[in-house]
C-alpha positions in Angstrom: -7.9 -5.2 18.5 -6.8 -5.3 14.8 -3.8 -3.7 13.4 -4.9 -1.2 10.7 -2.9 0.4 8.0 -3.4 3.7 6.2 -1.1 5.7 4.0 2.6 5.3 4.3 4.0 6.7 7.6 7.5 7.8 8.5 9.0 5.6 11.2 8.9 8.3 13.8 5.2 8.7 13.4 2.4 6.3 14.1 0.9 2.9 13.6 -2.9 2.8 13.9 -4.3 0.2 16.2 -7.9 -0.5 15.5 -9.9 -1.6 18.5 -13.1 -2.2 16.5 -14.3 -1.7 13.0 -14.8 2.1 13.5 -12.6 3.1 16.5 -9.0 4.0 15.6 -6.4 5.4 17.8 -2.6 6.0 17.2 0.3 4.4 19.1 3.7 6.1 19.1 6.4 4.0 17.6 9.3 5.7 19.4 9.9 2.8 21.8 10.2 0.4 19.0 12.3 2.7 16.9 14.7 3.5 19.8 15.5 -0.2 20.1 15.9 -0.6 16.4 18.2 2.4 16.1 20.4 1.1 18.9 20.9 -2.1 17.0 21.1 -0.8 13.4 21.8 2.5 11.8 19.9 1.1 8.8 16.6 1.2 10.8 16.6 5.0 11.0 16.4 5.2 7.2 13.6 2.7 6.6 10.0 3.7 6.3 7.9 1.3 8.4 4.3 1.5 7.3 3.1 -2.0 8.0 3.4 -4.4 10.9 4.2 -7.1 8.3 7.2 -5.2 7.2 8.4 -4.8 10.8 8.0 -8.6 11.3 10.0 -9.4 8.2 12.6 -6.9 9.2 13.0 -8.3 12.7 13.0 -11.8 11.2 16.0 -10.8 9.1 18.1 -10.0 12.2 20.5 -12.6 13.6 18.9 -15.3 15.7 15.4 -13.7 15.4 12.4 -15.7 16.5 8.7 -15.0 15.9 6.3 -16.5 18.5 2.6 -16.4 17.9 -0.4 -17.3 20.1 -4.1 -16.5 20.0 -4.0 -13.2 21.9 -0.5 -11.8 21.2 2.2 -11.5 18.7 5.5 -11.5 20.7 8.5 -10.5 18.7 11.7 -11.7 20.4 14.9 -10.6 18.7 18.6 -10.6 19.5 21.5 -8.9 17.7 25.2 -9.0 18.7 26.5 -5.4 18.3 30.1 -6.5 19.2 31.6 -9.9 20.2 31.2 -9.0 23.9 27.7 -7.5 23.8 24.4 -9.4 23.5 21.2 -7.4 23.7 17.7 -8.7 24.1 14.4 -7.0 23.7 10.7 -7.8 23.7 8.1 -6.0 21.7 4.4 -6.9 22.4 1.6 -6.2 20.0 -1.5 -7.4 21.9 -4.8 -7.8 20.2 -7.9 -10.1 20.3 -7.2 -11.7 16.9 -3.9 -12.4 15.2 -2.7 -10.1 12.5 -3.3 -12.9 10.0 -7.0 -13.3 10.9 -9.2 -13.0 7.9 -12.2 -10.8 8.3 -15.3 -12.0 6.4 -18.6 -10.2 6.0 -21.3 -12.9 5.9 -25.0 -12.7 4.9 -27.1 -13.7 7.9 -28.7 -16.7 6.2 -25.3 -18.4 6.2 -24.7 -18.2 9.9 -25.1 -21.9 10.7 -23.4 -23.3 7.6 -20.4 -20.9 7.9 -19.6 -21.8 11.5 -19.1 -25.4 10.3 -17.2 -24.2 7.2 -15.0 -22.0 9.5 -14.1 -25.1 11.6 -13.2 -27.2 8.5 -11.2 -24.4 7.0 -9.2 -24.0 10.2 -8.5 -27.7 10.3 -7.2 -27.7 6.7 -5.2 -24.5 6.6 -4.7 -23.4 10.2 -6.2 -20.0 9.2 -8.5 -18.1 11.6 -11.6 -16.4 10.3 -13.4 -13.5 12.0 -17.0 -13.7 10.8 -19.5 -10.8 11.0 -23.1 -11.5 10.2 -25.7 -9.1 8.9 -27.8 -8.0 5.9 -26.0 -7.9 2.6 -27.1 -4.4 1.8 -25.8 -3.0 5.1 -22.5 -4.7 4.5 -22.2 -3.0 1.2 -22.7 0.4 2.8 -20.1 -0.4 5.5 -17.6 -1.6 2.8 -18.0 1.6 0.8 -17.4 3.6 4.0 -14.2 1.8 4.7 -15.0 -1.2 6.8 -11.9 -3.5 6.6 -13.5 -6.7 5.4 -11.3 -9.0 3.3 -14.0 -11.3 1.8 -17.8 -10.7 1.4 -20.3 -13.5 1.2 -23.5 -12.0 0.0 -27.1 -13.4 -0.1 -27.3 -12.4 -3.8 -25.1 -11.6 -6.7 -26.3 -8.0 -7.2 -24.4 -6.6 -4.2 -21.0 -8.1 -4.9 -21.4 -7.3 -8.6 -22.0 -3.7 -7.6 -18.8 -3.6 -5.4 -16.8 -5.1 -8.3 -18.2 -2.5 -10.8 -17.3 0.3 -8.3 -13.7 -1.0 -7.9 -14.0 -2.3 -4.3 -12.8 -5.6 -5.7 -10.3 -6.5 -8.5 -12.0 -9.6 -9.7 -15.7 -10.5 -10.4 -17.7 -12.5 -7.8 -18.6 -16.1 -8.1 -21.7 -18.0 -7.1 -21.0 -20.4 -4.2 -24.6 -21.6 -3.6 -28.3 -21.0 -4.4 -30.6 -20.3 -1.4 -34.3 -21.4 -1.0 -37.1 -19.5 0.7 -39.4 -21.1 3.3 -42.3 -20.1 5.5 -41.7 -21.0 9.2 -43.8 -21.0 12.3 -42.6 -22.0 15.8 -46.0 -23.6 16.3 -46.7 -27.1 15.1 -49.3 -26.7 12.4 -50.3 -27.8 8.9 -48.9 -25.3 6.4 -50.1 -27.0 3.3 -52.7 -24.2 2.7 -50.3 -21.5 3.7 -51.8 -18.8 1.6 -55.2 -19.2 3.2 -53.5 -19.3 6.6 -51.7 -16.0 6.1 -55.0 -14.3 5.1 -56.9 -15.8 8.0 -57.5 -14.3 11.4 -55.2 -16.7 13.2 -52.2 -14.9 11.8 -51.7 -11.2 12.8 -48.0 -10.7 12.3 -45.8 -12.1 9.4 -42.1 -11.6 9.7 -39.6 -11.1 6.9 -36.3 -9.4 6.4 -36.1 -5.8 5.1 -36.5 -6.1 1.3 -34.4 -3.0 0.8 -31.3 -4.5 2.3 -31.8 -8.3 2.6 -32.2 -10.4 -0.6 -34.3 -13.0 1.2 -36.7 -10.3 2.3 -36.8 -9.0 -1.3 -37.7 -12.4 -2.7 -40.3 -13.0 0.1 -42.0 -9.8 -1.2 -41.7 -11.2 -4.8 -43.4 -14.4 -3.7 -46.3 -12.5 -2.1 -46.7 -10.4 -5.2 -46.7 -13.6 -7.3 -49.6 -14.9 -5.3 -51.3 -11.5 -5.3 -51.1 -11.4 -1.5 -48.8 -8.3 -1.1 -51.6 -5.7 -0.7 -53.9 -7.9 1.5 -51.1 -8.8 3.9 -49.3 -5.5 4.1 -50.8 -4.5 7.5 -49.5 -7.8 9.0 -45.9 -7.5 7.8 -43.1 -6.8 10.3 -39.6 -6.4 9.0 -36.3 -7.5 10.6 -33.0 -5.8 9.7 -31.7 -9.2 8.5 -32.7 -12.8 8.4 -31.2 -13.2 11.9 -33.6 -10.7 13.4 -36.4 -12.1 11.4 -35.6 -15.5 12.9 -35.7 -14.0 16.3 -39.2 -12.6 15.7 -40.4 -16.0 14.5 -38.6 -18.1 17.1 -39.7 -15.9 20.1 -43.3 -15.9 18.9 -43.3 -12.1 18.4 -44.5 -13.0 14.9 -47.0 -15.8 14.2 -45.1 -16.9 11.1 -42.4 -15.6 8.8 -40.3 -16.1 5.7 -36.7 -17.2 6.1 -33.9 -19.2 4.5 -34.2 -23.0 4.3 -30.7 -23.2 5.8 -32.1 -21.8 9.1 -34.8 -24.5 9.6 -32.4 -27.3 8.6 -29.7 -26.1 11.0 -28.8 -28.2 14.0 -30.0 -25.4 16.3 -33.4 -25.0 14.7 -34.2 -28.4 13.3 -37.5 -29.9 14.3 -38.6 -26.6 15.9 -42.1 -25.7 14.8 -43.4 -26.2 11.2 -42.1 -25.0 7.9 -42.9 -25.3 4.2 -40.8 -24.5 1.2 -42.1 -21.7 -1.0 -42.4 -22.8 -4.7 -39.3 -21.6 -6.5 -41.3 -20.3 -9.5 -42.7 -17.5 -7.3 -39.4 -15.7 -6.7 -36.1 -15.1 -8.4 -33.4 -17.7 -7.8 -31.3 -16.6 -4.9 -27.8 -16.9 -6.3 -25.4 -16.1 -3.5 -22.1 -14.6 -4.5 -18.6 -14.4 -2.9 -16.0 -11.8 -3.6 -12.5 -11.0 -2.5 -12.5 -7.3 -1.6 -9.7 -4.9 -2.3 -8.8 -4.8 1.4 -8.3 -8.5 1.4 -6.3 -8.4 -1.9 -3.9 -5.8 -0.5 -3.6 -6.9 3.1 -4.3 -10.7 3.2 -4.0 -11.9 -0.3 -3.0 -15.5 0.4 -5.6 -16.4 3.1 -8.3 -14.5 1.2 -7.7 -16.6 -1.9 -7.4 -19.8 0.2 -10.8 -19.2 1.8 -12.4 -18.1 -1.5 -11.2 -21.3 -3.1 -12.3 -23.4 -0.1 -15.9 -22.3 -0.7 -15.8 -24.5 -3.8 -14.1 -27.4 -2.2 -15.8 -30.8 -1.7 -16.0 -30.2 2.1 -17.7 -26.8 1.8 -20.1 -27.9 -0.9 -21.2 -30.9 1.2 -21.9 -28.5 4.1 -23.8 -26.1 1.8 -25.9 -29.0 0.4 -26.8 -30.5 3.8 -27.8 -27.0 4.9 -30.4 -26.7 2.2 -28.6 -24.9 -0.5 -28.5 -25.9 -4.1 -25.0 -26.1 -5.6 -23.9 -24.2 -8.7 
């Protein structure tokens, strides 16, 4: 459950509690406000439109403590109304991630590298990340439609550039890595003559990500076009929604072979499984992958969003990208 914020609300109205990215329901604040009004006349005049504001308000009271854990934020506060009266109250805001959790939309090719970067970032900053993986194009659609992502790590620069131009971010994206395209089969075989192999009868299905929404799928099509194979191989092509689904097709054997990111075949989970060969880089456009802090992150989580954005350029993150098969900018 994530705490979501909309326009300013009067104290007697609602706070929106978001259970998932697209399900929002209201919670009455009267229980909280009844307590506040008992303790302070001032509370009835303040507009409370953010959980952060309430936390800071409670923290300003005498002997206030804020106690955090993974699943709950428990606000314990005490105020002496008169020398002989001491009142205590507990207010629970229960959710699956803390209010400070940074939500990051991540291109599917980064799945293995980002899990390691997430761990290192947590060690260095204590900051939690909530990572969502998918195709870059679909994330753009979700962001435009209001999905509350703080940072977007795309598989190209075109999508984050578009978001910046359309004012979904206040600063231009930066390149954090360059990706490479490979051809991968779960079978052990010689791929040196991969073009002939794809044309031959031993291959009936070739997997690649949807070129309309996934940059790696787009560049796989560019490579096939470069070698004049696009028309001949069209009946054999099967498209995954993202690199993740494409990898499932290949790994499960539903496809005989397929195009994916080099980071996938070098990952600890997939290393030494099957056979792969790197596609010559001259056959497709360089896959410059861009990161951008979205307006939601700038407005709601500016400090952790900037910390994570900067961490992507740190020595630790760059070492992880490099060993995962990416070229560094």
